[in-house]
C-alpha positions in Angstrom: 39.7 4.1 145.5 38.1 7.4 144.2 37.3 9.8 147.0 33.6 9.2 148.0 33.4 12.8 149.7 34.2 14.7 146.5 31.7 15.9 144.9 33.3 18.2 142.8 32.1 15.8 139.3 28.6 16.6 140.2 28.7 20.5 139.8 29.9 21.4 136.1 33.0 24.5 136.1 30.7 27.2 135.8 32.1 29.9 132.9 34.6 32.5 134.2 32.6 35.9 134.6 33.9 39.3 133.7 31.7 42.6 132.6 32.8 46.1 132.5 30.3 48.8 132.3 30.9 52.5 132.8 32.6 52.6 136.5 32.5 49.5 137.5 34.1 46.2 136.4 33.1 42.9 138.1 35.1 39.7 137.4 35.6 36.0 138.9 38.7 36.2 140.9 41.3 33.2 140.9 40.5 30.3 143.9 42.0 31.7 147.0 43.4 29.6 150.0 40.3 30.3 152.3 38.9 28.8 155.8 36.3 29.3 158.5 37.6 29.8 162.0 35.3 28.8 165.1 36.6 29.3 169.3 38.7 32.1 170.6 39.3 34.5 167.5 41.2 36.6 169.5 44.0 33.8 169.8 43.8 32.5 166.5 44.4 35.9 165.1 47.6 36.7 167.4 49.1 33.4 166.5 48.3 33.8 163.0 49.9 37.3 163.2 46.7 38.6 161.5 44.6 41.7 161.6 42.2 42.1 163.3 39.0 40.9 161.3 37.2 43.0 159.1 33.0 43.3 158.7 30.7 44.3 156.4 32.4 46.8 153.9 35.4 46.9 156.3 38.8 47.3 154.7 41.0 44.4 154.0 44.5 44.8 153.8 46.7 42.4 152.0 47.1 39.0 150.5 46.0 37.6 154.4 43.3 38.7 155.8 40.6 37.6 158.3 36.8 38.3 158.0 34.3 38.6 160.5 30.9 36.4 160.1 29.6 36.3 163.8 30.4 36.8 167.5 32.7 33.4 166.9 33.4 32.8 163.8 35.9 34.2 160.8 36.2 33.6 157.2 40.1 33.5 156.5 41.8 33.8 153.2 45.1 33.8 152.0 46.5 31.2 154.3 46.3 27.3 155.1 45.7 26.8 159.0 45.7 22.8 159.9 42.8 21.9 160.1 40.5 20.4 162.9 40.8 21.6 166.9 43.6 23.5 168.5 44.5 23.4 171.7 44.7 27.3 171.9 40.9 27.3 171.3 40.0 27.4 167.5 38.8 24.9 165.9 39.3 25.3 161.3 37.9 24.2 159.0 39.0 24.5 155.5 36.9 25.7 152.8 39.1 24.7 149.1 37.4 25.9 146.2 33.8 25.8 148.2 34.2 29.6 148.0 34.2 31.8 144.8 35.0 35.4 145.1 34.2 37.6 142.7 35.6 41.3 142.6 33.5 44.4 142.3 35.7 47.6 141.6 34.9 51.0 140.1 33.7 54.1 141.8 30.2 52.8 140.9 30.2 50.7 143.8 27.9 51.9 145.5 25.2 52.0 142.3 26.1 48.4 142.9 25.5 47.8 146.1 22.1 49.5 146.3 20.9 46.8 143.8 22.8 44.0 145.9 20.9 44.9 149.3 18.9 47.6 151.5 21.7 47.9 153.9 23.2 51.1 154.1 26.6 51.2 153.0 27.6 53.8 155.6 26.2 51.7 158.7 28.9 49.7 160.3 28.5 46.0 160.9 30.6 43.3 162.2 29.0 41.2 160.3 30.1 40.5 156.9 27.4 37.9 156.3 24.4 39.0 154.3 21.9 38.2 151.3 22.8 39.2 148.0 20.7 40.2 145.3 17.8 37.6 145.3 18.9 36.1 148.6 21.9 34.4 147.9 24.3 34.0 150.9 27.6 36.1 150.6 30.2 37.6 152.2 31.3 41.1 151.5 34.6 43.7 152.6 36.4 46.1 150.8 40.0 44.9 149.5 43.3 47.1 149.5 40.9 50.5 148.3 37.8 51.5 148.9 36.3 51.3 145.7 37.4 47.3 145.6 35.2 44.7 146.4 35.3 41.0 147.5 32.4 39.1 147.7 32.6 35.3 148.8 30.0 33.0 147.8 29.8 29.7 147.7 30.7 27.8 144.5 27.5 25.5 144.4 25.1 29.4 144.1 28.0 31.3 141.6 26.1 29.8 138.5 22.9 31.9 140.4 25.2 35.0 141.3 26.8 35.3 137.5 22.7 35.3 136.1 22.2 38.2 138.8 25.1 40.0 137.8 24.7 40.4 134.5 21.3 41.3 135.2 22.4 43.9 137.6 25.2 45.5 135.7 23.0 45.3 132.1 20.4 47.6 134.1 22.6 49.9 135.4 24.4 50.4 131.3 20.8 51.6 130.7 
């Protein structure tokens, strides 16, 4: 019997987004292992030998990293921890393909960020969750270099994000 909870057939796969303008490149990335973690985050990070979680525009390093979403909630990328409750004090919910990842790279990232949100890019925030563009929920970090951003967005919102990105980049290119 088919998995009655698999709703992938109801959401057509959007075309991959890739657009370059002078000073900025935006691309969908291949699917990455991702999971939400709730509970004792310090214990989870220590058990997985992960660096401390980064907040909004924090610099995540490498293929495995953690992003702070709330006081007791993380998004972990690049690992697939066991789902469910752990006796160490945390719970894990696998995301699978539920979150898409978009790379925004180049020296004009500040221009892009200014169009995406009224948030001050120089003000620290412990949470990397924010509303992007037309109000799309997103998670944003830098990745491996100050000019490399990664947006994690719900896959169901990807077509709307692609539309917004196209409009944004076309306006920036003028």
